[in-house]
C-alpha positions, -999 to +999 in steps of 0.1 A: -248-823+260-280-832+244-297-801+263-271-780+249-276-792+212-313-788+215-308-754+226-287-743+199-309-759+172-340-741+189-320-707+188-310-712+150-345-722+141-361-692+159-333-670+144-345-680+113-382-675+122-373-641+131-358-634+096-390-645+082-415-638+105-401-609+126-436-599+141-439-635+159-404-634+175-396-613+205-363-610+223-366-608+262-340-585+284-314-613+285-314-615+246-336-648+246-358-653+215-393-666+218-421-674+192-457-665+195-469-700+188-507-689+190-499-669+157-476-693+142-497-722+142-521-710+116-491-704+092-482-741+097-517-753+091-518-733+058-484-745+048-495-781+054-525-775+034-508-762+005-482-791+005-509-815+008-525-799-023-494-802-042-491-837-033-525-846-047-513-828-080-483-850-081-503-883-076-527-874-102-500-866-127-480-898-117-512-919-123-517-903-157-481-912-166-485-946-157-513-949-181 
């Protein structure tokens, strides 16, 4: 059961990734999707950097509101 649920989640995530980054997702002859992780990782790193910058700005705004 856990394996099946995990497979369904992975399939849904890959289908969503295919909508956003179609060039990073391929489909084999059986219809299984796979993700090019080597090209996907830099996108994740950039997203994390952007989130960290937003967090820093929010922390600064919170500190200003406290004073």
